[in-house]
N, CA, C and O of each residue as an XYZ file, in Angstrom:
648
protein
N      41.598     41.724     49.472
C      40.857     41.502     48.279
C      41.053     42.733     47.208
O      41.183     43.892     47.604
N      41.060     42.440     46.060
C      41.428     43.379     44.982
C      40.198     44.156     44.722
O      40.324     45.366     44.537
N      38.985     43.599     44.684
C      37.904     44.522     44.167
C      36.933     44.682     45.364
O      36.674     43.766     46.144
N      36.426     45.922     45.433
C      35.505     46.344     46.530
C      34.166     45.843     46.184
O      33.659     45.979     45.071
N      33.555     45.191     47.306
C      32.285     44.665     47.249
C      31.458     45.437     48.205
O      31.879     45.708     49.330
N      30.121     45.846     47.719
C      29.219     46.577     48.538
C      28.003     45.689     48.657
O      27.422     45.270     47.657
N      27.629     45.410     49.876
C      26.406     44.546     50.078
C      25.166     45.384     49.482
O      25.110     46.614     49.468
N      24.246     44.563     49.025
C      23.077     45.220     48.260
C      22.316     45.996     49.351
O      22.275     45.620     50.523
N      21.724     47.091     48.889
C      20.996     48.111     49.776
C      19.831     47.317     50.403
O      19.444     47.589     51.540
N      19.309     46.405     49.718
C      18.049     45.726     50.433
C      18.435     44.587     51.477
O      17.565     43.942     52.062
N      19.593     44.414     51.641
C      20.117     43.295     52.657
C      19.546     43.761     53.994
O      19.442     44.965     54.229
N      19.195     42.886     54.819
C      18.713     43.067     56.113
C      19.173     42.002     56.970
O      19.365     40.891     56.476
N      19.374     42.212     58.207
C      19.621     41.269     59.220
C      18.436     40.433     59.447
O      17.432     41.011     59.863
N      18.389     39.199     59.247
C      17.193     38.402     59.256
C      16.808     37.929     60.789
O      15.650     37.922     61.207
N      17.807     37.589     61.458
C      17.408     37.205     62.925
C      18.637     37.221     63.873
O      19.768     37.254     63.389
N      18.462     37.202     65.054
C      19.523     36.970     66.026
C      19.212     35.739     66.853
O      18.069     35.418     67.178
N      20.231     35.123     67.145
C      19.989     33.952     67.981
C      20.808     34.110     69.349
O      22.035     34.215     69.352
N      20.120     34.117     70.373
C      20.726     34.414     71.713
C      20.884     33.138     72.568
O      19.944     32.347     72.651
N      22.016     32.929     73.185
C      22.123     32.009     74.262
C      21.600     32.519     75.464
O      21.941     33.623     75.886
N      20.751     31.753     76.077
C      20.168     32.183     77.374
C      20.242     31.204     78.393
O      20.530     30.061     78.041
N      20.020     31.455     79.682
C      20.093     30.640     80.832
C      18.752     29.776     81.077
O      18.757     28.600     81.441
N      17.626     30.536     80.823
C      16.401     30.035     81.136
C      15.390     30.417     80.193
O      14.981     31.578     80.191
N      14.878     29.433     79.272
C      13.894     29.759     78.212
C      12.687     30.382     78.752
O      12.195     31.282     78.071
N      12.071     30.036     79.956
C      10.933     30.443     80.462
C      11.134     32.079     80.742
O      10.297     32.864     80.298
N      12.164     32.497     81.419
C      12.359     33.866     81.669
C      12.504     34.681     80.502
O      11.958     35.781     80.420
N      13.289     34.144     79.502
C      13.509     34.858     78.149
C      12.176     35.004     77.396
O      11.927     36.015     76.738
N      11.298     33.935     77.511
C       9.909     34.079     76.919
C       9.105     35.103     77.656
O       8.366     35.886     77.060
N       9.242     35.095     78.859
C       8.443     36.226     79.683
C       8.815     37.480     79.227
O       7.956     38.322     78.966
N      10.142     37.723     79.087
C      10.635     39.060     78.650
C      10.100     39.401     77.206
O       9.309     40.312     76.960
N      10.638     38.550     76.306
C      10.437     38.908     74.816
C       9.045     38.847     74.363
O       8.630     39.658     73.535
N       8.274     37.894     74.879
C       6.791     37.624     74.542
C       5.976     38.456     75.408
O       5.397     39.439     74.946
N       5.893     38.141     76.591
C       4.861     38.701     77.515
C       5.142     40.228     77.735
O       4.170     40.971     77.871
N       6.417     40.744     77.779
C       6.681     42.006     78.052
C       6.787     42.885     76.598
O       6.139     43.917     76.420
N       7.587     42.382     75.724
C       7.875     43.180     74.533
C       6.872     42.771     73.418
O       6.828     43.415     72.370
N       6.155     41.816     73.616
C       5.010     41.384     72.715
C       5.344     40.555     71.490
O       4.483     40.385     70.628
N       6.562     40.030     71.373
C       6.861     39.043     70.244
C       5.936     37.859     70.387
O       5.359     37.609     71.446
N       5.812     37.137     69.289
C       4.885     35.914     69.302
C       5.857     34.709     69.156
O       6.856     34.733     68.437
N       5.478     33.703     69.877
C       6.019     32.371     69.907
C       5.684     31.716     68.484
O       4.545     31.646     68.021
N       6.777     31.277     67.898
C       6.367     30.659     66.482
C       6.620     29.080     66.607
O       5.970     28.263     65.955
N       7.701     28.714     67.574
C       7.848     27.290     67.711
C       8.777     27.085     68.804
O       9.583     27.973     69.082
N       8.740     25.989     69.453
C       9.628     25.443     70.452
C      10.271     24.219     70.015
O       9.659     23.360     69.380
N      11.641     24.107     70.381
C      12.376     23.015     70.177
C      12.661     22.244     71.473
O      13.692     22.427     72.120
N      11.671     21.346     71.834
C      11.576     20.805     73.215
C      11.593     21.901     74.290
O      10.816     22.844     74.138
N      12.364     21.874     75.313
C      12.397     22.861     76.274
C      13.820     23.464     76.248
O      14.273     23.958     77.281
N      14.583     23.442     75.041
C      15.938     23.941     75.025
C      15.989     25.203     74.020
O      16.963     25.956     74.038
N      15.001     25.387     73.222
C      15.061     26.538     72.248
C      13.631     26.885     71.851
O      12.736     26.041     71.824
N      13.451     28.254     71.524
C      12.283     28.872     71.131
C      12.618     29.770     70.001
O      13.739     30.268     69.901
N      11.640     29.994     69.123
C      11.697     30.792     67.945
C      10.603     31.808     68.095
O       9.447     31.393     68.180
N      10.855     33.139     68.139
C       9.791     33.995     68.247
C       9.831     35.195     67.093
O      10.861     35.489     66.486
N       8.650     35.786     66.908
C       8.782     36.792     65.805
C       7.792     37.966     65.934
O       6.985     37.985     66.863
N       7.841     38.854     65.094
C       6.825     39.954     64.759
C       6.054     39.737     63.583
O       6.664     39.703     62.515
N       4.775     39.579     63.593
C       4.034     39.630     62.412
C       4.039     38.307     61.651
O       3.778     38.309     60.448
N       4.316     37.212     62.280
C       4.162     35.842     61.752
C       5.342     35.403     60.829
O       5.223     34.431     60.082
N       6.514     36.165     60.902
C       7.817     35.687     60.217
C       8.221     34.451     60.981
O       7.948     34.301     62.172
N       8.877     33.579     60.261
C       9.310     32.382     60.934
C      10.164     32.604     62.334
O       9.884     31.932     63.327
N      11.093     33.468     62.348
C      11.498     33.954     63.582
C      12.668     35.090     63.357
O      13.613     35.064     62.568
N      12.314     36.027     64.248
C      13.265     37.167     64.357
C      14.299     36.954     65.441
O      15.435     37.414     65.330
N      13.941     36.327     66.382
C      14.822     35.987     67.576
C      14.769     34.529     67.906
O      13.707     33.964     68.170
N      15.840     33.976     67.889
C      15.914     32.525     68.437
C      16.597     32.554     69.879
O      17.594     33.233     70.124
N      16.016     31.828     70.706
C      16.513     31.762     72.184
C      16.878     30.259     72.433
O      16.060     29.394     72.117
N      18.110     29.914     73.004
C      18.493     28.573     73.236
C      19.318     28.552     74.410
O      19.972     29.497     74.851
N      19.217     27.219     74.949
C      20.014     27.039     76.125
C      21.079     25.778     75.891
O      21.560     25.107     76.804
N      21.319     25.617     74.595
C      22.136     24.473     74.206
C      23.566     24.589     74.798
O      24.204     23.547     74.948
N      24.037     25.608     75.096
C      25.411     25.800     75.693
C      25.357     26.672     76.830
O      26.430     27.057     77.294
N      24.228     27.063     77.379
C      24.215     28.039     78.437
C      23.067     27.963     79.487
O      22.834     28.945     80.192
N      22.289     26.723     79.612
C      21.362     26.520     80.597
C      21.919     26.651     81.887
O      22.885     25.998     82.281
N      21.189     27.657     82.666
C      21.577     27.835     84.088
C      22.835     28.633     84.345
O      23.199     28.865     85.497
N      23.555     29.089     83.203
C      24.780     29.855     83.460
C      24.622     31.380     83.765
O      23.589     31.966     83.442
N      25.542     31.948     84.322
C      25.464     33.386     84.513
C      25.737     34.123     83.209
O      26.267     33.557     82.253
N      25.346     35.452     83.194
C      25.529     36.266     82.043
C      27.031     36.447     81.642
O      27.916     36.476     82.498
N      27.260     36.558     80.408
C      28.786     36.817     79.995
C      29.251     38.167     80.669
O      28.497     39.124     80.845
N      30.576     38.128     81.024
C      31.150     39.311     81.564
C      30.867     40.437     80.679
O      30.721     40.281     79.466
N      30.779     41.703     81.332
C      30.597     42.913     80.452
C      31.880     43.209     79.711
O      31.803     43.686     78.579
N      33.073     42.959     80.271
C      34.300     43.348     79.641
C      34.820     42.134     78.936
O      35.867     41.573     79.262
N      33.947     41.706     77.834
C      34.423     40.503     77.099
C      33.947     40.782     75.678
O      33.203     41.727     75.419
N      34.387     39.955     74.804
C      33.857     40.046     73.435
C      32.527     39.408     73.387
O      32.151     38.580     74.217
N      31.785     39.850     72.323
C      30.404     39.257     72.261
C      29.378     40.374     71.764
O      29.770     41.510     71.500
N      28.154     40.020     71.661
C      27.184     40.981     71.265
C      26.908     42.004     72.166
O      26.620     41.717     73.328
N      26.966     43.376     71.718
C      26.816     44.503     72.436
C      25.404     44.734     72.716
O      25.013     44.983     73.857
N      24.583     44.655     71.652
C      23.052     44.693     71.936
C      22.232     44.285     70.651
O      22.729     44.415     69.532
N      21.048     43.822     70.831
C      20.141     43.497     69.732
C      19.321     44.746     69.629
O      18.822     45.230     70.645
N      19.138     45.356     68.309
C      18.435     46.451     68.115
C      17.084     46.067     67.345
O      17.087     45.461     66.274
N      15.927     46.491     68.017
C      14.638     46.312     67.587
C      13.957     47.489     66.884
O      13.637     48.426     67.614
N      13.714     47.574     65.712
C      13.239     48.802     64.988
C      11.694     48.653     64.990
O      11.122     47.672     64.515
N      11.098     49.657     65.536
C       9.703     49.965     65.565
C       9.317     50.884     64.367
O      10.139     51.699     63.949
N       8.116     50.772     63.825
C       7.835     51.498     62.617
C       7.546     52.951     62.810
O       7.760     53.753     61.901
N       7.055     53.319     63.990
C       6.714     54.714     64.098
C       7.315     55.218     65.712
O       7.704     54.431     66.575
N       7.277     56.520     65.824
C       7.560     57.078     67.166
C       6.419     56.625     68.190
O       6.675     56.334     69.358
N       5.153     56.592     67.649
C       4.056     56.186     68.473
C       4.236     54.875     69.024
O       3.952     54.709     70.211
N       4.746     53.745     68.213
C       5.032     52.520     68.617
C       6.084     52.381     69.608
O       6.049     51.525     70.492
N       7.055     53.257     69.453
C       8.120     53.304     70.413
C       7.608     53.983     71.877
O       8.067     53.690     72.981
N       6.635     54.879     71.624
C       6.112     55.378     72.862
C       5.265     54.439     73.611
O       5.243     54.463     74.841
N       4.491     53.523     72.841
C       3.653     52.516     73.505
C       4.479     51.453     74.080
O       4.088     50.929     75.123
N       5.627     51.047     73.509
C       6.397     50.049     74.326
C       7.144     50.685     75.518
O       7.386     50.054     76.547
N       7.470     51.877     75.333
C       8.016     52.669     76.476
C       6.951     52.647     77.759
O       7.291     52.293     78.888
N       5.810     53.016     77.456
C       4.810     53.195     78.468
C       4.556     51.715     78.949
O       4.219     51.593     80.127
N       4.669     50.642     78.229
C       4.467     49.278     78.807
C       5.537     48.900     79.720
O       5.312     48.284     80.762
N       6.719     49.268     79.336
C       8.049     49.062     80.176
C       7.877     49.835     81.475
O       8.059     49.295     82.566
N       7.550     51.017     81.348
C       7.267     51.975     82.509
C       6.280     51.459     83.579
O       6.517     51.424     84.787
N       5.167     51.072     82.986
C       4.173     50.484     83.774
C       4.482     49.115     84.436
O       3.911     48.723     85.454
N       5.410     48.442     83.784
C       5.795     47.208     84.316
C       7.095     47.441     85.267
O       7.669     46.471     85.763
N       7.504     48.697     85.484
C       8.633     49.008     86.328
C       9.970     48.364     85.763
O      10.925     48.111     86.497
N       9.956     48.139     84.493
C      11.186     47.455     83.909
C      12.280     48.480     83.629
O      12.053     49.403     82.846
N      13.518     48.346     84.270
C      14.569     49.318     84.169
C      15.050     49.590     82.863
O      15.252     48.651     82.093
N      15.268     50.838     82.502
C      16.013     51.188     81.364
C      17.482     51.375     81.766
O      17.805     51.694     82.910
N      18.355     51.162     80.773
C      19.706     51.434     80.911
C      20.218     52.819     80.297
O      21.320     53.340     80.472
N      19.120     53.295     79.517
C      19.517     54.582     78.785
C      18.379     54.932     77.866
O      17.591     54.049     77.526
N      18.242     56.225     77.425
C      17.262     56.628     76.464
C      17.944     57.827     75.707
O      18.287     58.848     76.302
N      18.118     57.636     74.348
C      19.004     58.567     73.649
C      18.157     59.084     72.344
O      17.308     58.388     71.787
N      18.511     60.385     71.949
C      18.133     60.859     70.676
C      19.437     60.861     69.847
O      20.394     61.530     70.238
N      19.498     60.160     68.757
C      20.687     60.091     67.979
C      20.529     61.112     66.608
O      21.411     61.111     65.750
N      19.529     61.828     66.510
C      19.317     62.690     65.451
C      18.513     61.886     64.309
O      17.450     62.266     63.818
N      19.199     60.719     63.978
C      18.539     59.816     62.963
C      17.414     58.911     63.532
O      16.527     58.440     62.819
N      17.516     58.696     64.901
C      16.637     57.815     65.555
C      16.609     58.201     67.007
O      17.493     58.853     67.562
N      15.401     57.692     67.634
C      15.282     57.742     69.202
C      15.240     56.258     69.613
O      14.602     55.368     69.051
N      16.110     56.140     70.801
C      16.089     54.883     71.254
C      16.019     54.584     72.784
O      16.464     55.439     73.549
N      15.542     53.537     73.236
C      15.492     53.140     74.510
C      16.432     51.936     74.708
O      16.515     51.092     73.816
N      17.140     51.829     75.843
C      18.129     50.807     76.075
C      17.684     50.120     77.383
O      17.196     50.754     78.318
N      17.877     48.800     77.394
C      17.571     47.920     78.502
C      18.315     46.684     78.322
O      18.986     46.520     77.303
N      18.244     45.760     79.276
C      18.824     44.370     79.336
C      17.785     43.372     79.439
O      16.772     43.555     80.114
N      18.034     42.239     78.734
C      17.029     41.210     79.042
C      17.380     40.294     80.244
O      18.408     40.571     80.862
N      16.700     39.324     80.607
C      17.095     38.581     81.855
C      18.458     38.095     81.867
O      18.955     37.855     82.967
N      19.191     37.899     80.742
C      20.439     37.407     80.698
C      21.686     38.475     80.537
O      22.860     38.188     80.303
N      21.127     39.752     80.723
C      21.907     40.975     80.679
C      22.419     41.121     79.260
O      23.447     41.754     79.021
N      21.621     40.473     78.225
C      21.898     40.827     76.829
C      21.338     42.309     76.499
O      20.187     42.620     76.805
N      22.128     43.106     75.925
C      21.676     44.456     75.676
C      20.488     44.458     74.614
O      20.465     43.647     73.688
N      19.601     45.327     74.789
C      18.271     45.369     73.834
C      18.177     46.856     73.747
O      18.144     47.585     74.739
N      18.130     47.301     72.411
C      17.791     48.612     71.851
C      16.486     48.577     71.302
O      16.249     47.794     70.382
N      15.507     49.415     71.805
C      14.274     49.572     71.052
C      14.234     50.883     70.480
O      14.442     51.861     71.199
N      13.953     51.021     69.083
C      14.152     52.411     68.519
C      13.208     52.556     67.335
O      12.578     51.624     66.836
N      13.180     53.768     66.959
C      12.485     54.158     65.631
C      13.356     55.039     64.825
O      14.173     55.800     65.344
N      13.175     54.930     63.556
C      14.175     55.808     62.676
C      13.238     57.074     62.297
O      12.071     56.950     61.925
N      13.798     58.098     62.420
C      13.211     59.356     61.703
C      13.231     59.255     60.267
O      14.172     58.671     59.730
N      12.149     59.837     59.474
C      12.361     59.779     58.039
C      13.700     60.296     57.594
O      14.237     61.210     58.220
N      14.261     59.751     56.541
C      15.678     59.915     56.052
C      15.902     61.450     55.819
O      16.945     62.002     56.169
N      14.882     62.097     55.217
C      14.917     63.597     54.813
C      15.114     64.375     55.980
O      15.480     65.545     55.868
N      14.880     63.777     57.265
C      14.965     64.594     58.506
C      16.355     64.343     59.281
O      16.684     64.939     60.307
N      17.083     63.404     58.647
C      18.379     63.083     59.347
C      19.385     64.285     59.286
O      19.496     64.965     58.265
N      20.065     64.501     60.347
C      20.975     65.764     60.399
C      22.275     65.402     59.539
O      22.793     64.287     59.611
N      22.773     66.443     58.705
C      23.757     66.171     57.931
C      24.808     67.251     58.170
O      24.462     68.378     58.527
N      26.080     66.925     57.979
C      27.254     67.895     58.106
C      27.269     68.662     56.746
O      26.657     68.257     55.757
N      28.022     69.809     56.775
C      28.077     70.638     55.503
C      28.508     69.637     54.335
O      28.026     69.776     53.210
N      29.309     68.754     54.588
C      29.827     67.928     53.448
C      28.773     66.733     52.951
O      29.050     65.890     52.098
N      27.675     66.826     53.570
C      26.632     65.772     53.216
C      26.581     64.523     54.026
O      25.609     63.768     53.993
N      27.737     64.294     54.822
C      27.712     63.099     55.518
C      26.818     63.133     56.904
O      26.620     64.232     57.421
N      26.334     62.072     57.446
C      25.559     62.161     58.676
C      26.160     62.853     59.843
O      27.360     62.804     60.113
N      25.344     63.440     60.459
C      25.823     64.140     61.682
C      25.099     63.569     62.911
O      24.397     64.280     63.629
N      25.307     62.189     63.140
C      24.698     61.604     64.284
C      25.234     62.205     65.631
O      26.301     62.813     65.712
N      24.423     61.981     66.627
C      24.929     62.450     67.944
C      24.187     61.526     68.954
O      23.377     60.689     68.554
N      24.487     61.698     70.298
C      23.794     61.079     71.342
C      23.424     62.254     72.322
O      24.321     62.880     72.886
N      22.102     62.547     72.517
C      21.566     63.463     73.377
C      20.426     62.772     74.210
O      19.854     61.773     73.775
N      20.145     63.282     75.305
C      19.055     62.875     76.114
C      17.737     62.847     75.352
O      17.363     63.800     74.668
N      17.050     61.721     75.496
C      15.715     61.473     74.945
C      14.773     61.949     76.007
O      14.859     61.455     77.131
N      13.803     62.949     75.719
C      12.834     63.451     76.490
C      11.689     62.439     76.571
O      10.863     62.331     75.664
N      11.665     61.705     77.678
C      10.692     60.537     77.662
C       9.208     61.056     77.903
O       8.243     60.444     77.445
N       9.094     62.131     78.593
C       7.761     62.775     78.714
C       7.312     63.198     77.383
O       6.131     63.089     77.054
N       8.197     63.667     76.622
C       7.676     64.113     75.250
C       7.313     62.946     74.436
O       6.352     62.991     73.668
N       8.089     61.847     74.583
C       7.813     60.667     73.888
C       6.404     60.106     74.174
O       5.726     59.605     73.277
N       6.001     60.203     75.406
C       4.761     59.710     75.880
C       3.543     60.531     75.203
O       2.436     60.019     75.029
N       3.844     61.774     74.862
C       2.654     62.611     74.186
C       2.301     61.944     72.909
O       1.293     62.351     72.332
N       2.999     60.960     72.378
C       2.594     60.220     71.070
C       1.261     59.316     71.335
O       0.457     59.027     70.448
N       1.162     58.927     72.667
C      -0.013     58.072     72.925
C      -1.152     58.836     73.588
O      -2.203     58.259     73.867
C-alpha cells in the first residue's frame, strides 16, 4: 500500500469469540469463577457473556468444537485473551478468588506498564488477567520509547491491596 494508515487511538477490541468443547464448563470458568455475566444463550451451542451489561465481551461456542480436545500448543491460533481490570485492587481481588478456588496459574509477571496473571481456561485457551499502571508511570528508555520487561510479580504484595 502506498499510504500509511494508523488506526484511530479510540479503537478497541470489542470482543473475542472462543471455540470451546463444553459450554457448561466454560460458563463455570468465565461466569462462576471470573465473574462475567451471561447475557444470552443460543440454544446449547453458544453463549455470550459480558462485564457491566455490554452485549458481549466473550462469545463461547461449540459450533465446530463440541467435545473435541484443546488445540495443540505448537500450532497457529490465539495465544491468549487479555482481560483488563480497572485497578490493581481489582486484580488482587480476582487473584485472591483464584487462589481460594485452588485454580492454577501458569504465570504472574510485572511488565513495568502492567501487572499480569496468566492461566488457562478449561479448553487450555490462554487467559491474561491484568491491570495497567497509569501511563505517566510506564518505564521509558532514554529515547522515550517504552522499556517493557518481564519480571516476577510479587503475589503477596498484590494481596496487600485488599
